[in-house]
C-alpha positions as CSV (number, residue, x, y, z in Angstrom):
1,M,-54.9,112.4,-54.3
2,E,-51.0,111.6,-53.7
3,S,-51.7,111.0,-50.0
4,F,-54.4,108.8,-50.9
5,N,-52.7,106.7,-53.3
6,L,-49.6,106.4,-51.2
7,K,-51.8,105.0,-48.0
8,V,-53.4,102.6,-51.0
9,L,-49.7,101.4,-51.8
10,F,-48.8,100.8,-48.2
11,F,-51.6,99.1,-47.9
12,T,-51.0,96.9,-50.5
13,L,-47.3,96.4,-49.5
14,A,-48.9,95.4,-45.8
15,I,-50.7,92.7,-47.4
16,I,-48.5,91.0,-49.8
17,F,-45.9,91.3,-47.0
18,L,-48.3,89.5,-44.5
19,H,-49.2,86.9,-47.2
20,F,-45.5,86.1,-47.5
21,S,-44.6,86.0,-44.0
22,E,-47.8,83.5,-43.3
23,H,-46.5,81.4,-46.2
24,Y,-43.2,81.6,-45.0
25,H,-44.2,80.2,-41.6
26,A,-46.5,77.8,-42.8
27,D,-43.7,76.4,-44.5
28,A,-41.4,76.8,-41.6
29,K,-43.7,74.3,-39.7
30,I,-44.1,71.7,-42.7
31,E,-40.2,71.6,-43.2
32,G,-39.6,71.1,-39.6
33,F,-37.0,73.0,-36.7
34,T,-34.6,71.7,-35.1
35,T,-33.3,72.3,-31.3
36,H,-31.0,71.3,-28.4
37,L,-31.4,68.3,-25.9
38,I,-29.0,69.6,-23.2
39,S,-27.6,66.7,-21.3
40,R,-28.6,67.2,-17.8
41,D,-24.8,66.3,-16.7
42,S,-23.2,69.0,-19.4
43,P,-21.9,72.3,-18.2
44,L,-24.5,73.6,-20.1
45,S,-26.7,72.2,-17.6
46,P,-27.7,73.9,-14.6
47,F,-27.7,70.6,-13.1
48,Y,-23.9,70.7,-13.7
49,N,-21.5,70.5,-10.5
50,P,-18.2,71.4,-11.7
51,S,-17.0,70.4,-8.1
52,E,-17.7,66.5,-9.0
53,T,-15.1,64.3,-11.6
54,K,-17.2,63.4,-14.7
55,Y,-17.3,59.6,-13.1
56,Q,-19.2,60.7,-9.8
57,R,-21.4,62.3,-12.3
58,L,-21.6,59.0,-14.4
59,Q,-22.6,56.9,-11.4
60,K,-25.2,59.2,-10.1
61,A,-26.5,58.8,-13.8
62,F,-26.4,54.9,-13.1
63,R,-28.4,55.4,-9.8
64,R,-30.9,57.7,-12.1
65,S,-31.1,55.1,-14.7
66,I,-32.1,52.5,-12.3
67,L,-34.5,53.9,-10.3
68,R,-36.1,54.7,-13.3
69,S,-36.1,51.4,-14.8
70,N,-37.9,50.3,-11.4
71,N,-40.2,52.9,-12.1
72,F,-41.4,52.0,-15.2
73,R,-44.2,49.2,-14.7
74,A,-44.5,46.5,-17.1
75,M,-47.7,46.4,-18.3
76,R,-49.6,44.2,-15.7
77,I,-51.6,46.8,-13.8
78,S,-55.2,47.1,-13.8
79,P,-56.4,49.9,-16.5
80,N,-58.8,51.1,-14.0
81,D,-55.5,51.9,-11.8
82,I,-55.5,55.8,-11.3
83,Q,-51.6,56.4,-12.3
84,S,-49.6,57.3,-15.0
85,D,-47.0,54.8,-15.8
86,V,-44.0,57.1,-15.9
87,I,-41.6,58.3,-13.6
88,S,-40.9,61.9,-13.1
89,G,-38.3,64.1,-13.6
90,G,-35.4,61.7,-14.3
91,G,-34.8,62.0,-17.7
92,E,-31.6,62.7,-19.0
93,Y,-32.3,65.5,-21.5
94,L,-33.3,68.9,-21.1
95,M,-35.4,71.0,-23.6
96,N,-35.7,75.1,-23.6
97,V,-39.4,76.2,-24.5
98,S,-41.5,79.3,-23.0
99,I,-45.0,79.2,-22.5
100,G,-47.8,82.0,-22.8
101,T,-48.0,85.7,-24.4
102,P,-45.5,87.3,-23.6
103,P,-43.5,84.3,-23.6
104,V,-41.8,82.8,-20.2
105,P,-39.2,80.4,-20.2
106,M,-39.0,77.0,-18.9
107,L,-36.4,74.8,-18.9
108,G,-38.2,71.3,-18.4
109,I,-37.3,67.3,-18.6
110,A,-37.7,66.4,-22.1
111,D,-39.1,63.0,-21.5
112,T,-40.0,60.0,-23.7
113,G,-41.6,58.0,-20.8
114,S,-44.4,60.5,-20.1
115,D,-47.0,62.5,-22.0
116,L,-48.3,65.6,-20.3
117,I,-46.3,69.2,-20.8
118,W,-46.7,70.7,-17.7
119,R,-45.1,73.7,-15.4
120,Q,-45.6,75.2,-11.7
121,C,-48.5,78.0,-11.8
122,L,-49.6,80.3,-9.4
123,P,-51.3,80.6,-7.1
124,C,-48.9,77.4,-5.7
125,D,-50.9,76.2,-3.2
126,N,-48.3,73.3,-2.8
127,C,-45.1,73.5,-5.2
128,Y,-41.5,72.3,-4.8
129,Q,-39.0,75.0,-5.1
130,Q,-37.7,76.3,-8.2
131,D,-35.0,78.3,-9.3
132,E,-36.8,79.8,-12.5
133,P,-39.8,82.3,-11.4
134,I,-43.3,80.4,-11.5
135,F,-45.4,80.8,-14.5
136,D,-48.4,83.5,-13.8
137,P,-51.1,82.7,-15.9
138,Q,-52.8,85.7,-15.5
139,K,-50.4,87.9,-17.0
140,S,-50.7,86.0,-20.2
141,K,-52.9,87.1,-23.0
142,T,-53.5,84.1,-24.5
143,Y,-53.4,81.7,-21.2
144,K,-57.6,79.6,-21.4
145,T,-58.6,76.6,-19.0
146,L,-60.0,74.2,-20.4
147,A,-63.6,72.5,-20.0
148,C,-64.5,69.4,-18.9
149,D,-65.6,68.3,-22.0
150,N,-62.4,68.9,-24.2
151,E,-61.0,66.4,-25.4
152,F,-57.8,66.4,-24.2
153,C,-59.7,66.4,-20.9
154,Q,-61.2,63.8,-22.0
155,D,-58.0,61.8,-23.2
156,L,-57.0,61.7,-19.7
157,G,-59.5,59.5,-18.5
158,Q,-59.7,58.9,-14.2
159,L,-56.7,61.0,-14.4
160,S,-58.8,64.2,-14.5
161,S,-62.0,65.3,-12.4
162,C,-64.1,68.9,-13.0
163,S,-63.9,72.0,-10.7
164,T,-66.8,72.5,-8.2
165,D,-68.3,74.6,-10.5
166,G,-68.3,72.2,-13.5
167,N,-66.3,74.6,-15.9
168,V,-62.9,73.7,-15.3
169,C,-60.8,70.4,-16.0
170,I,-59.0,69.4,-13.1
171,Y,-56.0,67.0,-13.7
172,I,-54.0,64.5,-11.2
173,Y,-50.7,63.3,-12.7
174,L,-49.4,60.4,-10.8
175,Y,-46.1,59.0,-11.5
176,G,-44.4,55.6,-10.9
177,D,-42.3,57.1,-8.3
178,L,-45.4,58.5,-6.3
179,S,-44.0,62.0,-7.4
180,Y,-47.2,64.1,-8.7
181,T,-48.7,67.5,-10.0
182,D,-52.5,68.4,-9.8
183,G,-54.4,71.3,-11.3
184,N,-56.0,73.1,-14.2
185,L,-55.9,71.5,-17.6
186,S,-55.0,74.6,-19.6
187,S,-53.9,76.0,-23.2
188,D,-51.8,78.2,-24.3
189,T,-49.0,78.9,-26.6
190,L,-46.1,77.3,-26.1
191,T,-42.7,78.3,-28.1
192,I,-39.2,76.6,-28.8
193,G,-36.5,78.0,-29.5
194,S,-34.8,76.8,-33.5
195,N,-31.4,76.3,-34.1
196,E,-31.8,77.7,-37.6
197,G,-32.7,81.2,-35.4
198,Q,-36.5,81.8,-36.3
199,A,-38.6,80.4,-32.8
200,A,-41.5,78.4,-33.5
201,S,-44.7,79.1,-31.8
202,F,-47.6,76.9,-31.4
203,P,-51.0,78.5,-30.0
204,G,-53.7,76.8,-28.4
205,L,-51.2,74.0,-26.9
206,A,-52.7,72.0,-23.9
207,F,-50.7,71.4,-20.7
208,G,-51.2,70.9,-17.0
209,C,-51.1,74.2,-14.6
210,G,-49.8,72.6,-11.9
211,H,-50.9,74.5,-8.5
212,S,-49.7,71.1,-6.2
213,N,-46.5,69.7,-7.5
214,G,-44.7,67.3,-4.9
215,G,-42.4,64.3,-4.9
216,N,-38.6,64.1,-6.6
217,F,-38.6,67.0,-8.6
218,D,-35.5,69.3,-8.7
219,K,-35.7,73.0,-8.3
220,K,-33.4,73.3,-11.3
221,H,-36.4,72.3,-13.6
222,G,-39.9,73.7,-14.0
223,G,-41.6,71.1,-15.4
224,I,-41.6,68.3,-17.9
225,I,-42.2,68.0,-21.8
226,G,-43.7,64.9,-22.3
227,L,-42.6,63.6,-25.5
228,G,-44.2,60.2,-25.3
229,S,-47.3,58.3,-27.5
230,G,-49.9,59.5,-26.0
231,P,-52.3,62.0,-27.5
232,L,-51.1,64.9,-24.9
233,S,-47.2,65.0,-25.5
234,L,-46.0,67.5,-27.8
235,V,-45.0,65.6,-30.7
236,K,-49.1,64.0,-30.8
237,Q,-50.4,67.5,-30.4
238,L,-48.0,68.7,-32.8
239,S,-48.9,65.5,-35.2
240,S,-50.7,67.6,-37.8
241,K,-47.9,70.6,-38.0
242,I,-44.8,68.1,-38.1
243,G,-46.1,65.2,-39.8
244,G,-45.8,63.2,-37.0
245,R,-42.5,62.8,-37.4
246,F,-39.2,63.4,-35.0
247,S,-35.9,62.9,-34.4
248,Y,-33.0,63.0,-32.2
249,C,-29.1,62.2,-32.4
250,L,-27.6,61.8,-29.3
251,L,-23.6,63.0,-28.7
252,P,-21.4,60.1,-27.1
253,L,-20.3,61.1,-23.6
254,S,-16.9,62.1,-24.6
255,R,-18.5,65.3,-26.6
256,A,-21.8,65.9,-24.9
257,S,-19.8,68.1,-22.5
258,T,-18.5,70.9,-25.3
259,A,-21.8,70.6,-27.5
260,S,-25.5,69.5,-27.1
261,S,-27.8,66.6,-28.6
262,K,-30.2,67.8,-31.3
263,I,-33.9,66.7,-31.8
264,I,-35.7,67.6,-34.7
265,F,-39.2,67.9,-35.7
266,G,-40.9,67.7,-39.3
267,R,-40.2,66.7,-42.5
268,S,-36.4,67.4,-41.8
269,G,-36.7,64.9,-38.8
270,A,-37.5,61.9,-41.2
271,V,-34.9,59.4,-41.0
272,S,-33.6,57.9,-44.6
273,G,-30.8,57.0,-47.0
274,S,-28.1,54.7,-46.8
275,G,-27.5,52.7,-43.3
276,T,-31.0,53.5,-42.6
277,V,-32.9,50.4,-40.9
278,S,-36.3,50.5,-40.0
279,T,-38.7,48.6,-37.3
280,P,-42.5,48.8,-36.3
281,L,-43.5,50.5,-33.4
282,I,-46.1,48.2,-31.6
283,K,-49.4,49.6,-30.1
284,E,-49.9,48.8,-26.8
285,S,-53.3,49.8,-24.7
286,L,-51.3,52.2,-22.2
287,D,-49.4,54.3,-25.1
288,T,-47.5,56.4,-23.4
289,F,-44.1,54.1,-24.1
290,Y,-42.4,53.7,-27.9
291,H,-42.2,49.6,-27.8
292,L,-40.4,47.7,-30.3
293,T,-39.7,44.5,-30.7
294,M,-36.2,42.9,-30.2
295,D,-35.9,39.5,-31.6
296,G,-32.5,39.0,-30.1
297,M,-28.7,40.4,-30.2
298,S,-25.8,38.6,-32.1
299,V,-22.5,38.8,-30.4
300,G,-20.0,38.5,-33.5
301,S,-21.1,35.3,-35.1
302,K,-23.2,33.9,-32.1
303,R,-27.0,34.8,-32.0
304,V,-28.7,34.9,-28.7
305,E,-32.2,34.6,-29.4
306,F,-34.7,36.8,-26.7
307,K,-36.4,35.0,-24.1
308,G,-37.7,35.9,-20.4
309,F,-40.2,38.5,-20.3
310,S,-43.9,38.2,-20.9
311,K,-46.8,40.5,-20.5
312,N,-48.7,37.4,-19.5
313,K,-46.5,36.6,-16.2
314,Y,-48.3,33.1,-16.4
315,S,-47.1,32.2,-19.9
316,P,-43.1,33.5,-20.8
317,A,-43.1,33.6,-24.6
318,A,-40.3,34.3,-26.6
319,A,-39.8,37.6,-28.4
320,E,-43.7,38.9,-27.8
321,K,-44.1,42.2,-29.9
322,G,-43.3,44.8,-28.0
323,N,-41.7,43.4,-25.6
324,I,-38.7,46.4,-25.3
325,I,-39.2,50.6,-24.7
326,I,-36.8,52.8,-26.2
327,D,-36.0,55.3,-24.2
328,S,-34.2,58.2,-24.2
329,G,-34.3,59.5,-20.5
330,T,-32.7,56.0,-19.3
331,T,-29.0,56.0,-19.3
332,L,-28.3,52.5,-19.5
333,T,-30.2,49.4,-21.0
334,F,-32.1,46.8,-19.3
335,L,-32.7,43.5,-20.7
336,P,-35.2,40.4,-19.1
337,Q,-32.9,38.2,-16.7
338,D,-32.5,35.2,-18.6
339,F,-31.7,36.7,-21.9
340,Y,-29.1,38.8,-20.5
341,N,-27.7,36.1,-18.5
342,D,-27.2,34.5,-22.2
343,V,-26.1,38.0,-23.8
344,E,-23.3,38.5,-21.2
345,S,-21.7,34.8,-21.3
346,A,-21.8,34.8,-25.2
347,L,-19.7,38.7,-24.8
348,K,-17.5,37.2,-22.1
349,S,-16.6,34.3,-23.8
350,A,-15.6,35.9,-27.0
351,I,-13.6,38.9,-25.6
352,G,-11.8,36.2,-23.5
353,G,-10.0,38.5,-21.4
354,E,-9.4,38.6,-17.1
355,T,-12.5,40.4,-15.9
356,T,-12.6,42.2,-12.6
357,T,-15.3,43.4,-10.1
358,D,-17.4,46.6,-10.4
359,P,-16.7,47.9,-6.3
360,T,-20.0,49.9,-6.8
361,R,-21.9,46.4,-7.7
362,N,-23.9,48.2,-10.4
363,F,-22.4,46.6,-13.4
364,N,-21.6,42.7,-13.7
365,L,-18.8,42.3,-16.5
366,C,-16.1,44.5,-16.3
367,Y,-12.4,45.1,-17.7
368,S,-9.6,47.2,-16.2
369,S,-8.8,48.2,-19.5
370,L,-10.5,47.4,-22.9
371,S,-6.9,48.5,-24.8
372,D,-5.8,45.0,-24.2
373,I,-8.5,43.1,-25.4
374,L,-10.9,43.0,-28.5
375,I,-14.8,43.7,-28.4
376,P,-16.5,42.0,-31.1
377,T,-19.2,43.0,-32.8
378,V,-22.8,43.6,-31.1
379,T,-26.1,43.7,-33.0
380,A,-29.5,44.5,-31.6
381,H,-32.2,42.4,-33.8
382,F,-35.4,44.0,-34.2
383,T,-38.2,43.1,-36.4
384,G,-36.8,44.1,-39.4
385,A,-33.8,46.0,-38.3
386,D,-30.5,45.0,-37.4
387,V,-28.8,47.6,-35.5
388,K,-24.6,47.0,-35.0
389,L,-23.5,48.4,-31.8
390,Q,-20.1,50.2,-31.3
391,P,-18.2,49.8,-28.4
392,L,-19.3,53.3,-27.3
393,N,-23.0,51.9,-27.1
394,I,-22.1,48.6,-25.0
395,F,-19.1,49.4,-22.8
396,I,-18.4,52.4,-20.7
397,Q,-15.9,53.7,-18.5
398,V,-16.8,54.0,-15.1
399,Q,-13.5,54.7,-13.2
400,E,-10.0,55.2,-14.4
401,D,-9.1,51.9,-14.1
402,L,-12.4,50.1,-15.2
403,V,-14.9,49.5,-18.2
404,C,-18.0,47.9,-18.0
405,F,-21.0,46.2,-19.8
406,S,-23.7,49.3,-20.0
407,M,-26.6,46.6,-19.9
408,L,-28.0,45.0,-17.0
409,P,-30.5,42.8,-16.1
410,T,-33.9,43.5,-15.0
411,Q,-37.4,41.0,-14.2
412,E,-39.6,43.8,-16.2
413,L,-39.9,44.9,-19.6
414,G,-36.5,45.6,-21.2
415,I,-35.6,49.3,-22.0
416,F,-33.3,50.2,-24.7
417,G,-31.6,53.0,-23.5
418,N,-29.6,56.0,-24.6
419,L,-26.0,54.9,-24.4
420,A,-27.2,52.2,-26.8
421,Q,-28.8,55.0,-29.1
422,M,-25.9,57.3,-28.9
423,N,-24.1,58.5,-32.7
424,F,-27.3,56.9,-34.1
425,L,-29.8,59.5,-35.7
426,V,-33.1,58.0,-34.4
427,G,-36.3,58.9,-36.2
428,Y,-40.0,58.3,-35.0
429,D,-42.7,58.4,-37.7
430,L,-45.9,58.0,-35.9
431,K,-47.7,58.1,-39.0
432,N,-46.6,54.9,-40.9
433,N,-45.5,53.5,-37.2
434,K,-41.9,53.2,-37.2
435,V,-38.9,53.8,-35.9
436,S,-35.5,54.1,-37.7
437,F,-31.6,53.9,-37.2
438,K,-29.1,55.2,-38.9
439,P,-25.2,55.2,-37.8
440,T,-24.3,59.1,-37.5
441,D,-21.5,61.4,-36.6
442,C,-24.1,63.2,-34.3
443,S,-21.1,65.9,-33.4
444,K,-21.5,66.9,-37.2
445,H,-25.0,66.6,-37.5
């Protein structure tokens, strides 16, 4: 009888423990979690090359940024064009995640310019070389291929097809630089390490199990973690668990060598409080990107109105809605040519110092030093939000004796890049369709 009572007691305690652990896990999902965003050029990254100087690494980042800008297509393509308007592996930040049961680690490019989460999978018919072990789906207890009538397969539209037996959704994802991934659209448990110590796991997450992948991918990463606004992205798939909210705080370049930036998902990722300004997210027909509306910029007291880009190339307009993309994966900021010319002219006039030439010809407005000149306050005017930029957001030291204005002209859609976002807590609220900015010392956040 005593043995029976002890069994009942242990059984009851086990039920209570499971109840509270499940309750805690659910609350943790609602509150959110924080993980690292690793700058690809920091010593924490496998891309880091200690034999390069910081200026050599910067030059490579600038070239990647310009290529990424070139590969962002203005929204003028036909909706029947079977190509995703995204770029491949050119993002500037990395995330550590795991897929499968047991979890298999993956260092992926965190990309706000694409949607699909994917990694290379065995059997590999045509894969690029990677340093990490290639994922074997047969060894995961929770792996499943998705059927053609699955909603995620339907979300791919013309980027998907059916296997010859009609049971498996086949995807092919083409990027703006003609890189590609091709394989089975699948689901499995995705685990994200949390700074709070307890990893967050999400069963049944859709991802691409790529059996044929090629182009400009690097062996140091095993896939891409899409953080765009489309239905297959990580943030959209987790939307019900994180309340449609995520934010990040990007460290200045001077601090990124000793620490990592942070990305926060869930309620704790909400941005509010003193100094916070918010602007609407604009929904476009191709919904991968996060579109904002820039009304203009101010240099000191001189306001420069936005002009130069129109989604209707036959009818150029002033500040159309959704005229600029906010993108953490692009280092530099790109402004439409005419608008850029006016901003550069106003800045040059306000500074008044002697300019010099960038020998790499990447930048148009440069000085030998900022110590002898006064940099005016530059404000980016988004609809409903005036974002006051600091000198680190608009100038960058590209050589020992050369500092340059870190914005460039483009003939396409504008991009608000990551240098302009550093030391801001940038929050995305996909339920209320807004992006918020809060000046923050990201080294203390």
